[in-house]
C-alpha positions in Angstrom: 26.9 14.7 -58.9 27.7 14.8 -55.2 31.5 14.6 -54.7 31.1 13.9 -51.0 28.9 10.8 -51.4 30.9 7.6 -51.2 30.4 5.7 -54.4 32.1 3.3 -56.8 32.9 5.3 -59.9 32.2 3.8 -63.3 33.8 5.5 -66.2 32.1 4.4 -69.4 33.4 5.0 -73.0 31.0 7.2 -75.0 30.6 4.4 -77.6 29.3 1.8 -75.2 25.5 1.6 -75.1 24.1 1.7 -71.5 22.2 -1.5 -72.1 25.5 -3.4 -72.4 26.4 -2.5 -68.8 23.0 -3.3 -67.2 24.2 -6.6 -65.6 27.4 -5.0 -64.2 25.2 -2.3 -62.6 22.8 -5.0 -61.2 25.7 -6.8 -59.6 26.8 -3.6 -57.8 23.2 -2.8 -56.8 22.6 -6.3 -55.4 25.5 -5.8 -53.0 24.0 -2.5 -51.8 26.9 -0.2 -52.8 26.1 3.1 -54.7 27.6 3.6 -58.1 28.0 6.7 -60.2 28.4 6.4 -64.0 30.0 9.0 -66.1 30.8 9.0 -69.9 34.2 9.7 -71.4 35.9 9.6 -74.8 38.8 7.6 -73.4 39.1 4.2 -75.2 41.5 2.5 -72.8 39.6 0.7 -70.1 42.7 0.5 -67.8 42.9 4.3 -67.8 39.1 4.7 -67.3 39.2 2.4 -64.3 42.3 4.0 -62.8 40.9 7.5 -63.1 37.6 6.3 -61.7 39.3 4.8 -58.7 41.1 8.1 -58.0 37.8 10.0 -58.1 36.0 7.6 -55.8 35.9 8.3 -52.1 35.8 4.5 -51.7 38.9 4.1 -53.8 37.3 1.6 -56.2 36.9 2.3 -59.9 35.5 0.5 -63.0 36.4 1.3 -66.6 34.3 -0.1 -69.5 35.5 0.3 -73.1 36.5 -1.8 -76.0 34.5 -4.8 -74.8 36.3 -4.9 -71.5 35.3 -4.3 -67.9 38.2 -3.4 -65.6 38.0 -3.0 -61.9 40.8 -1.5 -59.8 41.7 0.3 -56.6 43.4 3.7 -56.2 46.5 1.9 -54.8 47.2 -0.1 -57.9 49.1 1.2 -60.9 47.0 1.9 -64.0 48.5 -1.0 -66.0 47.9 -3.6 -63.2 44.1 -3.7 -62.5 42.6 -5.8 -59.7 40.2 -7.6 -62.1 39.4 -7.6 -65.8 36.9 -9.5 -67.9 35.4 -9.4 -71.4 32.1 -7.5 -71.3 29.0 -9.3 -72.4 30.5 -12.8 -72.6 27.6 -13.8 -70.4 25.2 -12.0 -68.1 26.5 -14.0 -65.1 30.1 -12.8 -65.7 29.0 -9.2 -66.1 26.9 -9.4 -62.9 29.7 -11.0 -60.9 32.1 -8.4 -62.1 29.9 -5.7 -60.7 29.3 -7.6 -57.5 33.0 -8.1 -57.1 33.6 -4.3 -57.3 31.1 -3.8 -54.5 32.6 -6.7 -52.6 36.0 -5.0 -52.7 34.4 -2.0 -50.9 32.8 -4.3 -48.3 36.0 -6.4 -47.9 34.1 -9.6 -48.7 35.4 -12.6 -50.6 35.1 -12.2 -54.4 33.1 -14.5 -56.6 34.8 -16.6 -59.3 33.8 -14.9 -62.6 33.8 -18.2 -64.5 32.2 -20.6 -61.8 29.1 -22.3 -62.9 
């Protein structure tokens, strides 16, 4: 792990299988922003996202636990994330959630998670 490399940090609960986050990671990758995934025993996705945003040089963090994906910035309080969605509702929603995290970094308009 290179602490100097600017990445989105994704904190993943230990109980979540990596296959469940594949589409989230694909969405980030499609936008060309690097991501670093670490595993934690924390169950609260809000706290995972907040801590991840504080670790990220880009100031963007993702927390995944309890069937939720939460995206936030270092400037927001832990209980008021920028974006939250239910994980694995659909591959499209998962992919757009990941892409939106990367779009925050790039200061681009976000995609509607539920648009057809």
